[in-house]
C-alpha positions in Angstrom: 50.0 220.8 45.4 49.9 218.1 48.0 52.2 218.0 50.9 55.3 216.0 50.1 55.9 212.8 52.0 52.3 212.1 52.8 50.5 212.0 49.4 47.7 209.6 50.4 46.6 211.8 53.3 46.8 214.9 51.1 44.6 213.3 48.4 42.0 212.2 50.9 41.8 215.7 52.4 41.5 217.3 48.9 38.7 214.9 47.9 36.7 215.6 51.0 37.2 219.3 50.6 36.0 219.4 46.9 33.0 217.0 47.2 31.8 217.0 50.9 29.4 220.0 50.3 30.5 221.6 53.7 33.3 224.1 53.2 35.0 225.6 56.2 33.5 229.0 57.3 35.8 231.2 59.5 34.5 233.3 62.3 32.8 236.4 61.0 32.9 235.4 57.4 29.9 235.4 55.1 28.2 232.0 54.5 29.5 230.1 51.4 27.8 227.8 48.9 28.4 224.0 49.1 31.3 222.5 47.1 29.8 219.6 45.2 32.4 218.9 42.6 32.7 215.2 41.5 36.0 213.6 40.9 36.4 212.6 37.3 34.0 215.2 36.0 35.3 218.5 37.5 38.7 217.5 38.7 41.2 214.6 39.0 43.7 213.7 41.7 47.3 213.1 40.6 50.1 211.9 42.8 51.0 215.3 44.1 48.6 217.7 42.4 44.9 218.4 41.6 44.0 218.8 37.9 41.0 221.0 37.3 39.1 220.2 34.0 36.9 223.3 33.6 37.9 226.9 33.9 34.6 227.8 35.7 35.7 225.6 38.6 39.0 227.6 38.9 37.1 230.9 38.8 34.6 229.8 41.5 37.4 228.6 43.8 39.3 231.9 43.3 36.2 233.9 44.2 35.7 231.8 47.3 39.4 232.4 48.2 39.1 236.1 47.7 36.1 236.3 50.0 37.8 234.4 52.7 41.3 236.0 52.3 40.4 238.9 54.6 39.2 236.7 57.4 42.4 234.6 57.1 44.8 237.5 57.1 43.5 239.1 60.2 44.2 236.1 62.5 47.6 235.7 61.0 48.4 239.4 61.6 47.0 239.1 65.1 49.2 236.1 65.8 52.2 237.8 64.4 51.7 240.9 66.5 51.3 238.8 69.6 54.5 236.9 68.8 56.4 240.2 68.3 55.0 241.5 71.6 56.0 238.3 73.4 59.5 238.5 72.0 59.8 242.2 73.1 58.5 241.4 76.5 61.0 238.4 76.8 63.8 240.7 75.7 62.8 243.3 78.4 62.6 240.6 81.1 66.0 239.3 80.0 67.5 242.7 80.1 66.1 243.3 83.6 67.4 240.0 84.9 70.8 240.6 83.3 71.0 244.0 84.9 70.1 242.6 88.2 72.6 239.9 88.0 75.3 242.4 86.9 74.5 244.7 89.8 74.6 241.8 92.2 78.0 240.7 90.8 79.4 244.3 91.0 78.1 244.6 94.6 79.7 241.3 95.6 83.0 242.4 93.9 82.9 245.7 95.9 82.3 243.8 99.1 85.1 241.4 98.3 87.6 244.2 97.4 86.5 246.6 100.1 84.9 249.0 97.6 88.1 249.6 95.7 88.8 249.1 92.0 90.9 246.1 90.9 93.7 248.4 89.7 94.4 249.4 93.3 95.3 245.8 94.2 97.1 245.3 90.9 99.3 248.3 91.7 100.0 247.0 95.2 101.0 243.6 93.8 103.2 245.2 91.2 104.9 247.4 93.9 105.6 244.4 96.1 106.9 242.4 93.2 109.2 245.3 92.0 110.5 245.8 95.6 111.2 242.1 96.0 112.9 242.0 92.6 115.1 245.0 93.4 116.0 243.7 96.9 116.9 240.3 95.5 119.4 241.8 93.2 121.3 243.7 96.0 124.0 242.2 98.2 122.7 240.8 101.6 124.3 243.6 103.8 122.8 246.3 101.6 119.5 244.6 101.5 119.3 244.4 105.3 120.1 248.2 105.6 117.4 248.9 103.0 114.9 246.8 105.0 115.8 248.7 108.2 115.5 252.0 106.4 112.1 251.0 105.0 110.9 249.9 108.4 111.9 253.3 110.0 110.2 255.2 107.1 107.1 253.1 107.6 107.0 253.9 111.3 107.5 257.6 110.6 104.7 257.5 108.1 102.4 255.7 110.6 103.3 258.3 113.3 102.6 261.2 110.9 99.2 259.7 110.0 98.3 259.4 113.7 99.3 263.0 114.4 97.3 264.1 111.4 94.3 262.2 112.7 94.7 263.8 116.1 95.0 267.3 114.6 92.0 266.8 112.4 89.9 265.5 115.3 90.9 268.6 117.3 89.9 270.9 114.4 86.6 269.0 114.0 86.0 269.5 117.7 86.7 273.2 117.5 84.5 273.6 114.5 81.7 271.7 116.2 82.0 273.9 119.3 82.1 277.1 117.2 79.0 276.0 115.2 77.2 275.1 118.4 78.0 278.5 119.9 76.9 280.2 116.7 73.7 278.2 116.7 73.0 279.0 120.4 73.7 282.7 119.7 71.3 282.8 116.7 68.7 280.9 118.8 68.9 283.5 121.6 68.7 286.4 119.1 65.7 284.8 117.3 64.0 284.2 120.6 64.6 287.8 121.6 63.2 289.0 118.3 60.1 286.8 118.7 59.6 287.9 122.3 60.0 291.6 121.4 57.5 291.2 118.5 55.0 289.5 120.8 55.5 292.2 123.5 55.1 295.0 120.8 51.9 293.3 119.6 50.6 293.0 123.2 51.5 296.6 123.9 49.7 297.7 120.7 46.6 295.8 121.7 46.8 297.3 125.2 47.2 300.8 123.7 44.2 300.3 121.5 42.1 299.1 124.4 43.1 301.9 126.7 42.6 304.6 124.0 39.2 303.2 123.3 38.4 303.4 127.1 39.7 307.0 127.1 37.3 307.9 124.3 34.4 306.6 126.4 35.8 308.2 129.6 37.7 306.6 132.4 36.2 307.4 135.9 38.9 308.7 138.2 39.3 311.0 141.3 41.4 314.1 140.8 43.4 315.7 143.6 42.8 319.5 143.3 45.5 322.1 144.0 43.1 324.2 145.9 41.6 327.6 145.2 38.7 329.8 146.0 36.0 327.2 145.6 38.0 324.1 146.6 40.1 322.8 149.4 43.7 321.8 148.7 44.1 318.1 148.4 40.4 317.5 147.8 39.5 314.4 145.7 36.7 315.1 143.2 35.1 312.7 140.8 35.9 313.2 137.1 36.4 311.3 133.8 39.6 311.2 131.8 39.4 311.6 128.0 42.1 311.5 125.3 42.1 313.3 122.0 44.4 312.4 119.1 46.4 314.4 116.6 47.9 316.0 118.7 47.5 313.8 121.7 45.7 315.7 124.5 44.4 314.5 127.8 41.2 316.1 129.3 39.0 315.6 132.3 35.3 316.4 132.6 34.8 319.8 134.2 31.2 319.0 135.1 32.3 316.6 137.8 34.5 318.9 139.7 37.1 319.6 137.1 38.8 322.9 136.3 39.2 325.1 133.2 42.6 323.4 132.6 40.8 320.0 132.3 38.3 321.5 129.9 41.1 322.8 127.7 43.2 319.7 128.0 46.9 319.1 128.5 48.9 318.1 125.4 51.1 315.1 126.1 54.1 316.9 124.5 54.1 319.3 127.4 54.5 316.6 130.0 57.9 315.4 131.2 56.9 312.1 132.7 54.2 310.0 134.3 54.8 308.9 137.8 53.1 306.0 139.6 52.4 306.1 143.4 53.0 309.1 145.6 56.2 310.0 143.7 55.7 313.8 143.5 55.8 316.0 146.6 52.3 317.3 145.9 50.8 313.8 145.7 52.7 312.7 148.8 51.2 315.7 150.8 47.6 315.5 149.5 47.0 311.8 148.9 46.8 309.3 151.8 49.1 306.3 151.9 46.3 303.7 151.4 45.6 305.2 147.9 49.3 305.0 146.9 48.8 301.9 144.7 46.2 303.6 142.6 47.8 307.1 142.3 48.9 308.5 138.9 50.7 311.9 138.5 51.3 313.8 135.3 54.5 316.0 135.7 54.9 318.9 133.3 58.1 319.6 131.3 60.4 322.0 133.2 60.7 324.1 130.1 59.2 327.6 130.8 56.9 327.4 127.9 55.5 324.1 129.2 55.1 325.5 132.7 53.2 328.5 131.4 50.9 326.3 129.2 50.0 323.9 132.0 49.7 326.6 134.7 51.8 324.6 137.1 54.2 325.9 139.7 57.4 324.4 140.7 57.0 320.8 142.1 53.3 320.7 141.1 51.6 318.0 139.1 48.2 316.7 137.9 47.4 313.9 140.4 44.6 311.2 139.8 43.4 308.2 141.7 42.1 305.4 139.5 39.9 302.4 140.3 42.7 299.7 140.5 46.4 299.4 140.4 46.3 297.3 137.2 44.4 300.0 135.4 46.8 302.6 136.8 49.8 300.7 135.3 48.1 300.2 131.9 47.2 304.0 131.7 50.8 304.8 132.7 52.4 302.6 130.0 50.0 303.9 127.3 50.6 307.6 128.2 54.4 307.0 128.2 54.2 305.4 124.7 52.1 308.2 123.3 54.5 310.8 124.8 57.4 309.0 123.3 55.7 308.9 119.9 55.0 312.7 120.0 58.6 313.4 121.1 60.2 311.2 118.4 58.4 313.2 115.7 60.4 316.3 116.9 57.3 318.3 117.8 58.9 319.7 121.0 62.6 319.9 121.9 64.1 320.6 125.3 65.8 319.0 128.3 63.2 316.2 128.5 64.4 314.8 125.2 68.0 315.6 126.1 67.8 313.7 129.4 66.1 310.6 127.8 67.1 310.4 124.2 66.0 306.8 123.8 62.7 307.1 125.6 60.8 305.8 122.6 62.6 302.5 122.8 62.6 302.4 126.6 59.0 303.0 127.4 57.7 300.8 124.6 57.9 297.7 126.8 57.9 299.3 130.3 
C-alpha cells in the first residue's frame, strides 16, 4: 500500500523499485538479482496499491524479502537497544541531578534554620501564640504580675544555665588534668620498661662477651697470700677462666697460680665481688696506683664456704686486671652469675638473707 496523502510520490517510488533493475542491497547482505518487472505486464499501479498479475512475481518478491529480513532486523534491534540505553542513562543523569538539587536545598534549609527541624520553630510559634492568647484573656493587673513572674523565672533559668556551664567546664578541666596525669604516668612507666629492657639486653650482650673472653682466658695479675715458695703480696701473672654449670672461676697454675686456682672456686661460695682496695688484704698488699684495676673475690662467711675456699678471716682472692673498664665489666658479670646461682636455691645462708633481692639489684649495677 502507498503512503496516504502523497499517492503520486508513492507510485513513482514503487515504479522505480520494480523496474529500475537496481534493488537496494544492505550492508553485509548477499547480492540480489535485478528487478526488471514491466508495468502493465507484471503489475499495475492503482491509486493507493500495487496489483500483481502473476503469482510468480509475488513468490520472487517474498523470497527477496526473506533473504533481506535478517539484515533489516539487526539494525532495528541495534537502534532500539541504543535508544533504551540512552533513556536509562538519561534517567540516571536526571536522578543524580535531582538528588544533588535536593541535597543543596536541604543544606540551604539547615543553614537557614540553624540545623534544626521546622517543627522546632513551629512549636516556638505555637507556644508564643498560646501565651499571648492566655495573657490577653486575663485582667491587666494579673497579666502584669504574670509578666513579672515570667521575667523572674527566665532570669533564674539563665542563671542556672550559666552555673551549669561553669560546673561542666570545671569538670572538663578536672577530667583533662586527670587524663594528662594518667598519660604522663603511663609514658614514664613505658619509658622505664623500655629503658630496663634495653639495659637487660645490653647486660646480656656484655655477659656473653665477657664469658667468651673467660673461655679464652683473661690475663690478670694475682696477689698471692704468701707461703713457702712465694712472698706475701707478690703479684704473679695468670689467666682467669670460667666454667659453667655450675659456674666456677679458675686461674692458670702454670703462670704462678696455686692449687686453689687449678681446682677453681664456685661462684656460689662467694659472698661478693669488691672493686678497688676494698678488702683489708688488698689494701695491705696492693699499691694505691693499682687501686682502679683491683678486683677482690670475697668468700661467704658460712663455715662450709670458708673451708672450701681455704680462706681465713678477712682474706680474699685479689686480682689486678689490665684496665678499669674491664675490671668493671668482669665485676658486673660475676655479680649477675652469682645472683643467678643464688636465685636457684643452690646455697642458702646469711649471704642470701642479707641481700634477698640481689638478683634484681645486680642485674643493672
